[in-house]
N, C-alpha and C positions, 0 to 999 in steps of 0.2 A: 504494500499500499504506500509506504513512504517513498519507495523507488519510483512508483507511478507518478506521485505528486512532483518529485524532483525532475522527472522526464518532462512532465507537462510544464512545469515552471521554466525549464531550460528551453523547451520549444518556444514558449511565449517570449522569452528573452531574445532568442535568435530571430524570431519573426519581427519583433520590435526593432532590432538592430538592423535587419535587412531593410525594413521600410524606411528607417532614418537614413541609412546609407543611400538607398535608392532615391529618396527625395532630395538629398543633398546633391547627388549627381545631376538630377534634373535641373537644379537651380543653377548649376555651374554655367557660366557664360561660354556658349559655344561660338567658335569663330572659324571660319574657313579662310585659310591663308596658305600662301606658298606660291611660287613661280608658275605652277601649273594651273592656277585658278585666277580668275578675274577679281580684282579687288572690289569690295562691296560698293564703294562710291562710283566706280567705273561701271559696274554692273547696272546700277540704277540708271546711269545715263544711256548705256547700251539699250536697255529695255525701253526706256522712254523714246529713243529714237526709232526703235523697232515698232513701237505701237503708232507712232506718228507716221511711219512709212506705211504700215498697214492701213491706216486711215486714209492716206493720200491715194494708194493704189486701189483701195476698194471703193472709192467714191468716184463715180463717172465724171462729175464736174471738174475734178482735179486731175483724173487719169491722163487726159489728153495734154494737159499742160506739163505734166511731169513724166518724163520718159526714163525709167530707171535702167534702160538698156535691156539686158537679159532678164526677162520677167521671172525666170527660175531662181536667179540669184539676187533678189532685191536687197538682201542684207549684206552683201559683199562690201559695198561702200561704207556701211556702218562699222563692219569689222575692221576695214582698213583705217578708218578714222581714229579708232581706238587701239590700233596696232595689236589686234588679236585675230585669232582664226576660228573657224567653225568648230574645230576640235576642242579648243580651249573653252569656248562658249558651252558646248555640250557637256563637257567635263564639269564645269562650274554649276550648270543647272542640275545635273545629275547629283552632285554633292549637296547642293541646297535643298533638293527634293527629299533628302534624308532627314532634314531639319525643318519641318513646316513653319515653325515659329520664325526662323531666320528668313525663310522665303516670304512670309507675311510682312516682316519688317522691310525687306527690300521693296515689296510691292506697295506698302504704305507710302514709302518715299517716292516711288514712281508716280503713284496717283496724286500725291501732294504736289510734285513738280508739274504734272500735266494739268492740274487744277490751277496752279499759279500761272502757267502759261495761258490757259483759256481766259482767266480773269484779266490778264494783261491785254489780251487781244480784244476782248470785249470792251475794256476801258477805252483802248485806242479807237475802237469803232464808234463808241458813244461820243468821244471828243470830235471825231469827224462829222458825226450827225449834228452835234451842237454848232459846229462852224458852218455847215451847210444851212442849217435852219436860221442861224443869225444873219447870214448873207441874203437869205430869201426874204426877209421881212422888210 
């Protein structure tokens, strides 16, 4: 009977220790780094440019104005701009996909940058409209 209580107590202690160590490991700051990966700040810019390119090439009113050359490789100029290649991009995305929280952080920054860009463009359009309306009176 005493042996059973000790085993149960030991099992409870081991379970508690495992949970504590597991939660401590989860709270640890994960970072993807190294020469084989794209830095987080650069990845944000790359993804932002890729989404802008998708928007341009998928909207018929812009498609004729913007000719990306080979439509199969619309991201090539973006990779060249940031001095990366498709393999490095794919490797980085694969690694980030292992850590959804990190990917969420990247996309939060991408969305924030795209929203700031949209606000800037809308503000400039509003100023143009004000100037036109001011002249027409």
